[in-house]
N, C-alpha and C positions, 0 to 999 in steps of 0.2 A: 477624372474621378480619382480621389485620393486612394492610394494603395493601402489595403488593410495591413495591420501589424503582423509580424511573425509571431509564433508561439513556441517557446522552448519549455517543455515540461521535464523536470528533473525529479524522478521518482526513486525512492529507496525502499528497502524491505525490512519490516519489523523494527522500525525506529520509534522508540517511545516518545510520545509527545510531552511527557513529563520532563524530558531532558531539553525541551524547547519551550520553556515558559514564556520567553519573549526573544525569539531567536535562540541560538545555541546557549546552553548553560555556560557560565563563566569559566568553569574548569575544563571545558572541552577545547582541544586545539583545532580550531576550525576557522582559519582566517578568511577563507572564501565564502563560507556560509554566513559568517558574521557580517561581512561586507554586503552580502545580498540582503540579509535581514535589515540592515540599516536603511535600505531604500525600499523595503517591502511593507505591505499591509500584513501584519502578523496575527493570525487568528489563533489565539492562545488556547482556546478550548474547542478544538476540532476533534471529531470522533469518526472512526471508520464506520461504514455501514454494516460491516461484519468482521469480527477479529480473526480472519483467516484469509490466506492469499487469494485463491481464485474467486470466492464470493465477494471479498472486499474490492478486488480489482474490477470485476464485471460491473459492480455498483458504481465505482469511481468513474468508469468510462461511460456508463449509460445514464447515470443519475437516477437509477432505479434500485429499490431494495432487492435483496436476494429472493424474497418470495415472488416478486414480480419478474425478475430475470430467470428464475428457477435454477440459478447457480447457487445451490444450497451448501456445497462443500467443494473440496479440491478435485473432485472427479465428476462434477456435473457439467453437462454441455452448456456452453454459452451460445444460444441460438443466433443464427445469422440475421434473423429479421428484427433483432433489437438494435435500434440506432444508438451509435456511440458519438462522443465528441468528434472522433475522427471522421465518421460519416458526415456529421453536420458541417465541419469545416471543409471537407472535400467537396461537398455539394456547393459550398460557397466559393469554390475556386482555389482552395488551398492544395498545395502539394503535401502529402501526409506520410511521415516516416516513423518507424519504431526501431529503436536499437535496444535490445535487451528483453527482460522478462515481462510478461503479462499474464502468464499462466492461463492461456486460453485452452479450454478442453473442448475437443470436437474437431471435425474436419476443417472448419473455418479458422484459420490461424492469422487472419488479417483484421477482420472486424472494422473495416473502414480505412485501414492504412493502405496506402498505395504501394509501399515498399517496406520490407522488413529486413534488417541488416544482419541479424544473428538468429540462430535457433533459440528455443526457450531452454531454461535450466531444468525444467521439470516436465514430466510426461504429459501428453495431450489426450490420453485415453481414459477409460473408466476404471482403471485398476485400483485407484485409491478410494473406492466407494465405501462408506461406512454401512452398517446394517443395524437399523433399529430393531430388527427381529431378534438380535442377539445382544441384549444389553450387558454391558461390562466386558464384552469381547475386546481383546487386545490383539492387534494384527502386527506381529513383530517386524515384518519386512518393510513397512512404510510408516508406522506410527513413530512419533517422537519418543526418544528415551533420554535418560539423564546422562548418556555417554557424551553428549555435547558439553556437559558441565564438567564431568570428571576428566575429559580429554582436552580441556581448554589450554591454550598456550600459544607458543610461537610456531609459525610455519612459513616457509619461504613461498610455497605454492600449495594450493588446495583446489578442489573442484570449484569452489565459489570464487576464489581469487583468479583462477584462470578464466572464468566466465566474465567477471567484471572487468578484467584487463581487456578482454575482447570488446565488451560493450563500449567502454570508453574509447578504445582505438577506433571502432567503426563510427561512433558518434562524432569524434573529432574530424575524421575524414569527411563525414557528411557535412559538417559545418563549413569546412574549407570548400567543398564542392558547391554548396549553396552560395558561398561567398564569391564564387567566380561569376555569378549572375548569368548562368546559362539558361535558366528558367525564370521567367518574369513573374511567376505566380508567387503570392505570399506562401509561407511554409509553416507547417506544424512538425516539430521534431520532438518525439517522446523518447527520453533516455531513461531506462529503467534498470537499476542495479539490483542485485540479490543480497548485498550486504546492507546492514550489519547482522542480517539473519544468521542464526547459528548454522554450523558449528562455530564455536568461539575460538577461531584461529586467526592470528594476525601476523603480518610481517614485523620483523624486529624493529625496523626504523620507526614504526608507529607504536608498537608495544612500548618502546623505551620512553615515549613521551609521557607515559602515565606511571612511571616508577614511584613517584611520591604522591600519587593522586589520593586525596582525602575522601574519595567517594567510592571506594572499592567494596564497602560493606553496605548491604541494603539498609534503608532507613527503618523499615519494619522487619525485624527478624522473623524467622520461620515460626509459624504456629504449629502446635501439635495437630496431627491429622484429625483427631476427634473434634477439634475446635474450629475446623474449616466449615464453610457453608457447603451445601449438598453438591453444587456444581463443581466447586473447587476440589472436593474429594474425588469426583469422577475424573478431573484433570490429572490429579496425582496418580490415580490408578492407570489411566491411559498412558502416562509417561513412565510407567514401570518403576516407580520410585523405590519400591521395596527391595529391588535387586541392585541398588547402588547405595554406596556410603558416601554422602556428600560432605566434604570437610570444609572448614572455613577457608582454607587455601584454594579449594576448587571454586568457591564462590567468588573470591577475590580475582582469581585468574580469568574466570569467565567474564566478569564485569570489565576487567582491564582490557581483555581482547576485544570486547564489544565496543568500548570507547575508542580503542585503537583503530578499529575498522570504520568508525565514524570519521576519524581523521584521514584514513585511506580514501574514503569517499570524497572528503573535502578536497583532497589533492586531485582526484580525478575530475571533479566538478570544476575546480580551478583551471584545469587544462582546457576543458570545454569552453568555459567563459573567456579564456584568453584567446582561443580561436575565434570566438564570436567578436571580441573586441578587434582583433587583428584584421578581420575582414570587414570592418566598419558596418557591422549588422546589429551591434548592441542597442543603439538608440531606437531601432525600429522593432525591437523584440520584447514581447511580454515573457516574463520568466516566472514559472510556478514551481515551487518545491513542496513535495508531499511524500508521505509514506502510506503503505496499504493498511498497516496496523502497527501495534507496538510490541513490547516484550516486557514481561513482569520482572525479569532480571533478578530473581531471588526474593523479591518483596513478598512477604507473607509465606515464603517458602515456594512460591509459584515461579515457573519459568515459561518462556515462549509466550504463546498467545491463547486464544480459545476462551478468554475470560472477558467479562464486561468491566472489570476493575480498571482504573485509570492507566496503569502501565501498559496494559494490553490493548485497550480500546481507543485511547487517545493518541493522536498523531500530530506531527507538525504540519502546518500549512502556511506558506509564505507566498505572496503574489506581488511582484514588482511590475506595475503597469500604470499608464496614464489613466486617470479616473479613480485610482485607488490611493488615498493619502497614506504615506508611510506612517507606521505606528502600530501599537498593540490594540487589538480588538478583543474584548472579553466575551461578547455575545457568543454562546455555543454555536458551532457550525459543524458541517458534516462533509465527508468526501463526496457525498451525493450532490453537493453544491458545485463541484468543479465544472461539470458540463454546462449547466446554465450560466455559471459565472463567465466561462470562456466565451459562450455565445453572446452574452451581454457586452463583454469587452471588445469583441471584434464586430459587433453589430449584426448578429444573426438572429432572425425570428424563429423561436422554437414553437410557435403557435400550434402547429399540427400535432406535436408530440407532448405539449405541456400537460394535458390531462394524465399522461402516463409517466410524468417525471416527479420523483419524490423529493428532489432537492430544490433549492432556491438560489437565485443569484445573490452573491455576496457583495456586489457593488453597492446596493442600498445599505447593507449591514455595515460595510466599511465607512459609510458616510453617516452612521448614527441610527439607522432603522433597526427594529427588532425582527426576529424571525420566529417561526413556530418551533415546537419541540423537536429536538434531534432524535431520530429513531435508529435503533440498532437491532439486528437480528442475528441469530446463530443457530444452526441446525446441522452440525458436522461432528467429526469425531470428538469423543468425551462427552457428548450429549446423548440422551436417549429420548428426548422430546425437545421441540423447539423452545428457545429462549428469546425474549425480547426485552428491550430497555428503552427508556425515555430519559433524555437529559433536558431539563428546562429550568431556567433560573438557576438557583443554587442547589437543586436537587437532582439526584439520579435515582430512577426507579427500575427495578429488575423483576421480571415476571417469568415464571415457568409453571405450567399446569401441575407438575409433580413436585415442586419445591415450595418452601415458604418464601413469601415476598421479601425483597431487600429494598431498603430506602435509606439513602445517605444524603446528608447535608455537606456538600463539597466545600462550602465556604468555611464552615465551623470544623469540619472533619475531612481535610483533603486526602488523608490516607485511608479513608473508608473503614474505620475501625469500629464504629458504632452503628449497628443496624437499628433504624428508628421505626421499622415497620410494626413492632409490637409495643411501641411507646404510646400511651393514650393521648399524650400531648400532640402527637402527630397523626392522629386517627383521620382527621379531616384531609390533611395533605395526602395520606395514603389512599383514601377513598377517591380523591380527585384524580390521582394518577391511575388508579385501577379503572375508573370509568373511561378515561382517555384510552387506555390500552384496549379495553373491551370494544371501543368504537373502531380503533385502528386495526385490530387483529381478531380474526376468527381463529382461535388457537386450534380447535378441533379439526377444521378444514386444513390449516397449515400443516398440522401433524400428518394428516392423511396424504397430502400432496407430497411431503418429503418421503414417506414410506413407499408410496407408489413409484416415485422417481428412483429410489434406491433399488427396489425390486426389479424394475425394468432394466436398469443399467447392469445389475449383476448377471442377468441373462445375456444381454448383448455382449458384455465383455468376455464372458466365458465362451460364447459362440465364436467371436472374432479371433480368439487365441487358439481355436481348435482348427488346425490346418494351416494353410498359407496365411501369413500375417502381413498386412499392409498398414504401416504406422501413419498416424496423423501428424507426427512431429514435423515442424516447419523445417524445410531445407532451403537455406539461403542460396540464392542464385548469384554466381560470380561469372560474368562474361569476360573471360580472358581476352577475347578478340576485340573488346572495346576498351581495354585498360592500357594506360600508358601510350606507347607509340606502336601503331600497326600500319601495314603498307596500303591500306585503303584510306589513310589519313595524309593530309599535308603537314609535314613536320613543322613548318613555320607557323601555320594557323594553330596547330595544337599547342605549341609552346607558348604562343601569345595568349590564347584563350584560357590556359590552365593557370596563368599567373595572376595574382592579385596582391597589390595594385598592378595594373597593366604597366608594361615597360614603355619606353619611348619608342 
């Protein structure tokens, strides 16, 4: 029986899909990602299931929307009974490994991965739970603020750089270990970096690449606060914008560091791919590149994520695999599609869980088929009621029970400057999207579920921090007695087995 292909997932954090219209934008210094793009199916209009880390990632792994996973925000537990692509591939005989961030909240820190090489960069408990009972509340100790923008610049080391250095190191070691062929199972390796997520701090060698960059100013300058839509105003307030004076230099420095960190990631990814090539595994490995959500990068005056606008909700998605023709695909897609796509590519039947899967395989889409509307949900900080969105054809529709609707024609208006919801010429289009949203979402029930979840978690978190505290954060296991040379090993066997290619 033919061995199934290996799977390498390269995930980054907060990388705007607007910078990957067809692989990396021309001005980005990304030779490794550019080479990967040339042999990949490039889904140019891919959207996160939710523009925030934990809900976006739980949906990416499970193929289920946040309302179904109940991972509404960055402190909502990802239940152990939700199957992920790691479960599916492991059940099919794959060795499954994670190096890096996945922002799992709760005591289960594996979710189908057999092995995890690093701890996470963010906490695993309920401490970051929003509270819809306190609309407009700003929680200083964990909410974003504009200090990431005013403090942007060069740094040789940071919390995030230290983390991603470790993620890459462990991933490269794992690729070499897999290349030794000590385990004959096919493998899934997910490598998940925290860059280019803010703070916008970059090493000088990458910062210097963008000294003369022509893209350091946003395409759409900041709007006045009063001219923003209702949800954007809430994002501004949540980010504490009134207590910071953002200069043109701050904006340019932030964007420059962000671009520099994309180049930093490209360098790390190149090292991983070099190890894959060097161990003769590249030909047998599907490679998927994706982000969890984007970053507004100062467009409209907005930063970070939490928004359905393109910079925040659109992400890069590239897949290099047999059965997927290389080239640009315009049909809108979702990170929800990753799990069913991987199952399709490696020949796994998801029949038992298909009724609970919100994504679709992109293999038919890459070969010319259409797919249904892309759905997005958001119910976390900066919201006071759930928001939902649909992307279908040329339009994006955004709905919240407490806000006026938003409707954009992304072909005619790619920067989403003209809300068509009040335009009589688009009344029928608006009505069609409204009907679809009414069928797909019971907004009153959705709101009640989020509030119930938040209230329960506030009680549990407070109780568990009262007295002895046992954290859920993942602790990587390092068995020193099984590394390098130890006296229960035969040195000759060890040296021969750890080398690739084998010696004479």
